[in-house]
N, C-alpha and C positions, 0 to 999 in steps of 0.2 A: 731663067724666069724670075721676075721680081713681082711682089704683090703691090697692090694699090694701097699702101699704108699712109693714112693721113697723119702727118706729124705736126700740123699747124697748132696743136694744142700744147706743145711744150717747146722749149729752146735748149740750147747746148748747156746752159748753166743749171738745168733743173734735175732734181732727184726724182726719177720716175719709178713707180711700183707697178708690177704686173700681177693681177689676180689669175693664177694659173691652176687649172684643174687636172691636167694630164690629158685632157681631150685634144683632138686634132686642132681645133681652132686656136686655143691658147698656146699649144706647143709650137704651132707654126709661127704665131706672133712672137713668141719668145725667140725662136730661131732667127727671125728677121732682126730682132733687137740686138742680138749678140753677134750678128754678122754684118749685113749691109748697113744697118742703122746704128752701129755701135758708137758712132761719133755724134749722135743727135742728142745726147744727154750727158750729164756729169757722173751719174750713178744710177745703177739699176738694181732693184730688190724685188724678190718674188714673195708672194703670199699664197699659201695653200690651205684650204679648209678640208679637213677629213671629217665627213659626216658620220663615219662609223656605221653605215647602213649596209653597204655592199661588201660581200666577203673579200673582194679583190682590193678594197680600199687601202689596206695595209701595204700590199705590194706596190700599189700606185704611189703611195707616199715614199716608200724606200726608193723606188725608181727616180722620183723627182729630186730627192735629196742627192742621189748619185749624179744625176744629170747637172744640177746646179753647181755641185762641188767641182765637177770636171770642167765647167765653164766659168768658174770663179764668180758665181752669182750668189749673193746672200739670200737665204731662203728662211722664212718663218712659217711654222705650221700650227694650225689651230684644230683641236679635236672638239667636236660638238657631241653633246649627249641629247638625242631627241627621242629617247625611249619612252618618255611619258606621253609625248604626242602620238607615237605609233601605237602604244598600248590602248589609247583612247579611240583609236581608229580614225584619227583626224589626218587631214592632208599635212604633210611636213613642209610643203613648198614655201608657204609664207613664213612659218616660224624659222625655217633654215635661212631664208633670205634676210630677215630681221637680224638673226644672230650673226650672220656673215658680215653684214654692214656695220653692225655694232663693233665687231672686232677690227674691221677695216678702219673705222674711225679712230679707234684706240691706237692701232699700229701706225697709222699715217701721222698722228700727233706725236707718238713716241719717236718715230724715225725722223721727224721734222721733214717729211717728204712733201713734194709739191703736187704730183699728178698720179692718180690711180688709173691704170689702163685695164679695160676688160676687152674680151675678144669677140664681142657681138658683131655679127656680119650682116650683109644685105638680106640674106634669107631669114635671119632672125627679125630683121626690121619688117619684112613683108608679113611674116607670121604675126608679129605684134599688131600691125595695122589691121590685118584681117580679124584678129581676136577682138580688138577694141571696137571695131565697127559692128561686129556681129553680137557683141555683148552689151551694146548700148553705152559704151564709154567714150563716145566720139564728139560730144557736144561742148564739153567744157575744158578739154585739155588736148594737147597734141596727139595726133593719131599714132605716132611712133616715138622712137627714142631719139634724143638729141645727141649730136656728136659730143657736146661738152656740157656738163651740168656741175653746179657748185654744191659742195658739202660745206660743213662748218669751217674747216680749216684747210681744205684742199679742193682740187678739181677732179672730176671723173671724165676720162676721154675714151671714146670708142673708135679707135683708128681704123677698124676694118668694116665700118658701116657701108662702105661703097664697094666692098669686095664680096663676091658670090662664094657659096659653099663649094661649088665645083672648082673655082680658082684656087681655093685653099687646099682642096684634095689634090689638085694637079701639082701644086707647090710641094706638098708633102711627099708625093711620089718622086718628083724630080730630085729633091734634096734629101730624101730618105729620113725625114724627121720622125723620130720615135714618138709614139702616143699610145694611149689606151682608149678603147671604145666603151662608152657607158651603155650597157645593154638595156638600161631602163628607158633610154631614148626611143626604143622601138616599141614600147608598150603603149598602145593607143587608148587605154582607158584614161590616160591624162588628156585633158582637152587640148592643150598646146601640142602634145605629141601627135594627136589625131589630125590637127590642122597641118602639121609639118609633114607627116608621113603619108596621109591619105588624101586629104581635101585639096591642098594646093597642087600636088602632082597631078591629080585628076583634072583640075582646071587647066594646067599647062599642056595636058594631052590634047586639048581642043585647040586646033590651029587658029581659031578666031579669038582666042582668049589668051591673056598674058598676065600673070600675077604681078609682074614688075610695074604694071600700070598703077598699082597701089602706092608706089613711091611718088608718082605724080599727084595722086590724090592727097597724099600727106602734105606735099609742098603747097598745094592750093589751099588746103585746110589750114595750114599754119599761117598763110597770108590773111585768110579771113579772120582767124582768131586774133591776129595782131590788130586788125581794124576794129574789131569788137572791143578789145581791151583798151585801145586808145580812146574810144568813145566812152567807155566806162570810167576810165581815169579822169577824163575831162568833166564828166558829170559829177564825180566825187568832189573834184576841185572847185567847181562853179556852183553846184546846186545843193550840196549838203552842208548844213550849218553845224559846225562843230564847237562844242563847249569844252575847253581843256579842263577847267576846274571841276566840273561835274561829270566829265567823261561821257558826254551825251552827243549822239549824232542824230540830227533831225532832218528828215527827208519829206518834202511835200508829197503827199500821197498821189495827187493827180499827176504831178510831173513824173514821178516814178512809173506810174501806170502807162504813161505815154511812150515809155521806152520799148524798144523791140524786146521780145522775150529773151533772146540770147544776151542782150546787153543788161537786162535786169539781173540775170544770174551772174554776169561778169562783175557788175557793180558789187553784189554781195560777196562774191568770191574774193575780190580785191579788198573790200572792207574787212572781211573776216581775217584775211592774211595780215593786214595792218594791225588788227586788234589781237592777233595771236590766238584766234578761236581755232584750235587745231582739230576739233571734231568735224569730220566731213559731213556736209549736208547733202543729202541726195537730191537729184532733180525732182523726184516725186514729192519730196518735202517742200521744195521751192514752189512747185506748182500748186500745192495746197495753200501756201502762204499767199500766192498771187490771187487765188480764187477768193480768199477772205478779204484781201485788199480791194478787190473789185466789187465786193458785196456791200451790204448796208451796215456792217458792224461799226459801232462807234468806238468801242474799246475792246481789245482782245490781246492777251499775251500769246505770242506765237511760239516763243522758244526761251528757255532759261538755262543758263549754266551757273556755276558757282560765282562767276565774275560778271556775266552779262545778262541783260534782259532785252528781248526783242519784242516790240509790241506795236499794235495799231492804236492810235489815240486820235479820234475824230478825223481831222484832215491831215494827219501826220503819220509817218512811219518812223518809228524811233528805235535806236539801238543805244542802250545806256548801261552804265555800271550797275551791277547788282549789289547795292548796299542799302540796308534798311536800318539806318542809325536812329536810335531812340534819343530824342532831344528833351532834356529836362528843363522845366521852367527856370528863368532867371529873373531876379528882382533888380530894378534900376532905381536908385535913390537920388541921382544927380545927373546933370548933362554929361555927354561924352559920346564916343563912338563904340558901338558894341557889334559883335558878330554872332549871328544865330543861323545855324544851318549854312547855306551858301549866300546868306543876305548880310548886308552891312546896314546898321541902323544908327543914324546920326541924330542924337537928341541935342538940340541947340540950347544955348544959355538962356534964351527967352521963353523956354518952356515953362508953363504955369506951375509955380512951386506947389500950389494946393493940389495938383493932380498927381504928385509923386506920393508913394512909390508906384512905378510902372512894373507890370509883369509881362514878360515875353514867354509865350508858350505855343504849343501846337493846338490845332482845332479840337473841339470836343463836340459830342452830339448835342444838337439843339442850339449851338452858338448862333446869336443874331447880332446885327449891328444896325444902327440908326441910319436911314437913308439921308443923303445930302440933298438939300433943296426941296425936300418933300416930306410929307408925313409917313410914318410907318417904319417898319423894320424888314430886314431881309436875312434869310438864313445863309450862313457861310457855305453850306453845301450847295445851295442854289447858285451862289456867286461862282463857285468853282465849275459848275456845270456850264453856266453862261460863257465863261471864259475858256472852256474846253481844257481845263487843267487835268493832266494825266493822273491816274490813281497814285502812282508812286511819288509824284510831286506834291500831292495834297497833304501828305504827312510831314513835308519839309517846310511848309509855309509858316512864317512867324505870325502869331496873332498877338497884338498888343492890347493890354487892358490897363485902364488908369485906376487911380485910387478909389473912384466911385463905381468900380466894377463894370465900366462901359468898355466895349470893344471899340478901339479908336483906329486900328489899322489892321489890315490883312495882307501881308506881303506887299507887293506893288500893285495889288488889285483894288484896294480901298484905303482911303485916309480921310478921317473925319475933317470937315472943312475948318474947324476951329484950330487945327494943328498944322495947317498947310505950310506955315513959315517956321515951325519949330521942330518938325520931324522930317527927315529925309531917309528914304529906304531905297537901297540899290540891290539888284540881283547880281551878285558877283559871278554866278555861274554862267551868265549870258555874255560875259566879257572875255 
């Protein structure tokens, strides 16, 4: 008997590494790799994590060392200390997984290895799909595990994903593969164990039901996700205005709201991945944002990190760098090109000498300027509202004041007629 081991993830010239626990799944895969598949790679190494929780862990480690030694396979062992987590009464599952993969990352780099293999099989896949569907984790990512995933410097492959647990057990019996049974796998107070040991077997007892239909659901779901992501990527490329200098992404509010709900989430997920916003945003939070976008709010900050601000600004939905740089006034005594905030100000040689020195500063309470072509003045605050300038940008605008203490320019929004040919202002952040 031979197993359905998918070896498409590596070639003969690769150094493969197997994460082995001494359980039947990983021991059977190891047996296949050192027998039938021994010519499918250039080198095989094993990694074993001793969690130091179960009394038999020490015996398992010794057994694996002897097994690998007998078959001339290099083995590395990591001891984890999870006592703090256990003392606090917390679940060790996530902490253990994070610690394992941190060590795997270190070892794969140190070994200069190419592929890390894990022994997840089809029953694990069905369990994962069921768990993700029933816990509401099905809308934004794949329902199940992928055969191949990328880490920083290597690939992870799951070559047994199309192999059932029964096939693995049959192989073990036929080839007398030694292994250890983890007794905690039978304890149903863990949700995943309850799904594996009680719920899925009960479903399969019904002749009209079959849990392997979940595999088909995953395949269909993956196809739909691909369609959604293509639509999201196209929207980002075509309909989002990006300013490299100011690190600002501007989305037309109405266009965004016209997207399907799933595409809206995919647009944000893709953008946040590009911007390396690693904090996961829940679907509930997204729904709250979408409700605010659909409402009558003119300005509202939705989310802030140390690097990014996400907010609503009139008819726009904006993601921009979180920087609040204080700009100090500068004095200009002669023509030239000057930079202030993300603006470039070109004072020409024909600028009236009597109006020097010029001062460039940010706005102040009560600032007013003379209207062009009509009598009267207007407050800068009103000008900013009329032009729907977002709050964060208002403190970046350069205000130019001449020697007579008159405001003669406000960013690119206002320029006194008298200076139309002698001052040119460009917003470099828009380029």
